[in-house]
C-alpha positions as CSV (number, residue, x, y, z in Angstrom):
1,M,28.7,-5.6,4.7
2,R,27.5,-7.8,2.3
3,I,25.6,-6.9,-0.7
4,A,23.7,-9.6,-3.2
5,V,23.1,-8.3,-6.6
6,I,20.6,-10.2,-8.4
7,E,21.1,-8.7,-12.1
8,D,21.2,-10.7,-15.3
9,E,22.7,-7.8,-17.3
10,K,26.3,-9.1,-17.1
11,D,28.0,-5.5,-17.6
12,L,25.9,-4.0,-15.2
13,A,26.4,-6.5,-12.5
14,G,30.4,-6.0,-13.2
15,L,30.1,-2.6,-12.8
16,L,28.0,-2.6,-9.2
17,T,30.4,-5.1,-8.2
18,F,33.5,-2.6,-8.9
19,Q,31.7,0.1,-7.3
20,L,30.6,-1.6,-4.3
21,E,34.0,-3.3,-3.8
22,K,35.5,-0.1,-4.2
23,E,33.3,1.4,-1.2
24,G,34.5,-1.4,0.7
25,Y,31.4,-3.9,0.4
26,Q,31.9,-7.6,0.0
27,V,29.6,-8.4,-3.4
28,L,27.6,-11.6,-4.2
29,I,26.3,-12.5,-7.7
30,A,23.7,-14.1,-9.2
31,H,22.3,-13.8,-12.7
32,D,18.7,-15.1,-12.7
33,G,15.8,-15.0,-10.0
34,K,16.3,-18.8,-8.8
35,S,19.7,-19.0,-8.1
36,G,19.6,-15.2,-6.8
37,Y,16.9,-16.4,-4.3
38,E,18.9,-19.7,-3.1
39,L,22.1,-17.5,-2.9
40,I,20.4,-14.8,-0.7
41,S,18.4,-17.8,1.0
42,S,21.9,-19.2,2.2
43,E,24.2,-16.3,2.7
44,L,21.7,-13.7,4.2
45,P,23.6,-10.3,2.7
46,D,23.0,-7.2,4.6
47,L,21.1,-5.8,1.6
48,V,19.9,-7.1,-1.8
49,L,19.9,-5.2,-5.4
50,L,17.6,-6.9,-7.2
51,D,16.5,-6.7,-10.8
52,I,13.1,-6.8,-11.5
53,M,12.8,-8.2,-15.1
54,L,14.8,-11.6,-14.2
55,P,14.9,-14.8,-16.2
56,I,13.3,-18.4,-14.5
57,I,11.5,-16.4,-11.7
58,S,11.2,-12.4,-11.7
59,G,12.6,-9.9,-9.3
60,V,8.8,-9.3,-7.9
61,E,8.4,-13.0,-7.0
62,V,11.6,-13.4,-5.7
63,C,11.1,-10.5,-3.2
64,K,8.0,-11.9,-2.4
65,L,9.7,-15.1,-1.3
66,L,12.3,-13.2,0.8
67,K,9.5,-11.3,2.6
68,K,7.6,-14.4,3.6
69,Q,10.8,-16.5,4.7
70,K,11.4,-15.6,8.3
71,S,15.4,-15.8,8.0
72,T,15.4,-13.5,4.9
73,H,12.4,-11.2,6.1
74,G,14.2,-8.3,7.6
75,I,16.7,-8.0,5.0
76,P,16.6,-4.8,2.9
77,V,16.0,-4.9,-1.0
78,I,16.2,-2.1,-3.3
79,M,14.7,-3.0,-6.7
80,L,16.7,-2.2,-9.7
81,T,14.0,-1.5,-13.1
82,A,14.0,-0.2,-16.7
83,K,10.1,0.8,-15.7
84,S,9.2,4.0,-14.8
85,E,5.5,4.2,-14.8
86,E,4.1,4.7,-11.0
87,I,2.2,1.7,-10.9
88,D,5.4,-0.2,-10.8
89,R,6.8,1.5,-8.2
90,V,3.7,0.7,-6.2
91,I,3.7,-2.8,-7.3
92,G,7.6,-3.4,-6.0
93,F,6.6,-1.7,-2.8
94,E,3.5,-3.9,-2.4
95,V,5.6,-6.8,-2.0
96,G,8.0,-5.2,0.2
97,A,10.8,-3.3,-1.1
98,D,12.4,-0.9,0.8
99,D,13.3,1.0,-2.2
100,Y,13.3,1.4,-6.2
101,V,15.4,2.8,-8.6
102,T,15.0,3.2,-12.2
103,K,17.6,2.9,-15.0
104,P,19.9,4.1,-16.1
105,F,20.5,5.4,-12.6
106,S,23.2,7.6,-11.3
107,L,26.0,5.4,-9.1
108,R,26.5,7.9,-6.3
109,E,22.6,7.9,-5.7
110,L,22.6,4.4,-6.0
111,L,25.1,4.4,-3.2
112,L,23.7,6.9,-1.2
113,R,20.0,4.8,-1.3
114,I,21.9,1.6,0.0
115,K,23.7,3.6,2.5
116,V,20.3,5.1,4.1
117,A,18.6,1.4,3.8
118,L,21.2,0.0,5.8
119,R,21.1,2.8,8.1
120,R,17.3,2.3,8.7
121,S,17.7,-1.4,9.0
122,N,20.4,-1.1,11.4
123,R,18.4,1.2,13.8
124,E,15.2,-0.5,13.5
125,E,17.3,-3.7,15.4
126,Q,18.3,-1.5,17.8
127,D,15.8,0.5,19.0
128,D,13.6,-2.4,19.4
129,R,10.9,-1.0,17.0
130,I,10.3,2.8,18.3
131,I,9.1,4.7,15.4
132,V,9.5,8.2,15.5
133,M,7.8,10.5,12.9
134,G,8.0,14.3,14.3
135,P,5.9,14.6,17.8
136,V,4.3,10.9,16.8
137,V,6.2,7.8,18.6
138,I,4.9,4.6,18.5
139,D,6.7,2.0,20.8
140,T,5.8,-1.3,19.0
141,G,6.8,-3.1,21.6
142,R,4.2,-1.6,24.0
143,C,1.6,-1.2,21.5
144,Q,1.6,2.5,22.3
145,V,1.5,5.9,20.4
146,A,2.1,9.1,21.7
147,V,1.6,12.4,19.9
148,G,3.5,15.5,21.2
149,G,4.0,13.5,24.5
150,E,0.8,12.6,25.3
151,E,-0.9,9.2,24.9
152,A,-3.2,8.7,21.9
153,V,-5.7,5.5,22.5
154,F,-6.3,3.8,19.3
155,T,-8.5,0.2,18.5
156,T,-6.6,-2.9,17.5
157,T,-7.2,-2.0,13.8
158,E,-6.4,1.8,14.0
159,Y,-3.1,0.9,15.6
160,K,-2.2,-1.8,13.1
161,L,-3.2,0.4,10.3
162,L,-1.0,3.3,11.5
163,C,1.7,1.0,12.3
164,A,1.4,-0.5,8.4
165,L,1.6,3.2,7.6
166,A,4.2,4.6,9.4
167,E,6.8,1.6,8.9
168,S,6.5,2.2,5.4
169,R,6.8,5.8,5.8
170,G,7.4,7.6,2.1
171,R,5.9,4.7,0.3
172,V,2.7,4.1,-1.5
173,L,0.6,1.4,-0.2
174,T,-2.6,0.5,-1.8
175,R,-6.2,-0.3,-0.3
176,D,-6.0,-3.6,-1.2
177,H,-2.3,-4.0,0.8
178,L,-3.8,-2.5,3.8
179,L,-7.1,-5.1,3.7
180,R,-4.4,-7.9,3.3
181,H,-1.9,-6.7,6.0
182,V,-4.6,-5.0,8.7
183,W,-7.8,-7.0,8.1
184,G,-6.3,-10.4,7.0
185,H,-6.4,-12.3,3.5
186,H,-9.4,-13.3,3.5
187,T,-12.0,-11.0,5.1
188,G,-13.6,-9.6,2.4
189,T,-14.1,-6.2,4.0
190,D,-15.0,-3.8,1.6
191,S,-12.0,-1.2,0.8
192,R,-14.3,1.8,2.0
193,T,-13.5,0.6,5.6
194,V,-9.7,1.5,5.1
195,D,-10.7,5.1,4.2
196,S,-12.9,5.2,7.3
197,H,-10.0,3.7,9.4
198,I,-7.9,6.4,7.7
199,T,-10.4,9.3,8.7
200,R,-10.4,8.2,12.9
201,V,-6.7,7.6,12.7
202,R,-6.0,10.9,11.4
203,T,-8.2,12.5,13.8
204,K,-6.5,10.6,16.9
205,L,-3.1,12.1,15.7
206,G,-4.5,15.6,15.8
207,P,-2.4,17.9,13.4
208,C,0.1,15.3,13.0
209,G,-3.0,13.4,10.8
210,E,-1.7,15.9,8.1
211,Y,1.0,13.2,7.8
212,I,-1.3,10.8,6.2
213,K,-1.3,11.6,2.5
214,T,-4.2,10.3,0.2
215,V,-2.8,9.0,-3.0
216,R,-5.7,9.4,-5.6
217,G,-6.4,6.5,-7.7
218,F,-3.8,4.2,-5.5
219,G,-3.9,4.3,-1.9
220,Y,-2.0,6.0,1.0
221,K,1.1,6.8,2.3
222,M,2.6,8.4,5.5
223,E,5.1,11.0,5.8
224,E,6.5,13.9,7.5
225,E,5.8,17.4,6.3
């Protein structure tokens, strides 16, 4: 497995390289956003550790570019930053980051997060996009949802909304994010539409509707109880 470390603090980059190589990973390094993006695009590593506060191009912009590019879209990205406010985490997840670690961090915790991200990525490639959350099973290949073994019928928009939340389980998605990714970038849809659709999705999930949590002031997230 190859991990790209995009970090401008050279001492930290060196420490990460040492620890990752001890774990058997091959490490690729860049110290600014521009060279980091070019490195990832050409080498296609299995995972990226991406600092947010990078020179030339910020980590947020690098992540946006990676998630827009077809060849790098599926590469897990763990963002590293000294910022700890919740809004900063939300921004990181909004642009497609798979996880978020605040400096200073435990190397042991980071290694565990890396293993989880790699395992999740590999599982999703192998299971042909079957998403399982408790009794809820989403077959994205067939666009079908089953709750407790019984098929649940969703409209196209409701289904897209459920998939957006389930695929980002555990992460907060803002209403604006959901409007862009479910309704499209230029619809001008009122954010209250998201709330009404969330209500309908919860109803159709039955007791599992409680998996969809309202994060006051930000949006929604989906996670098992």
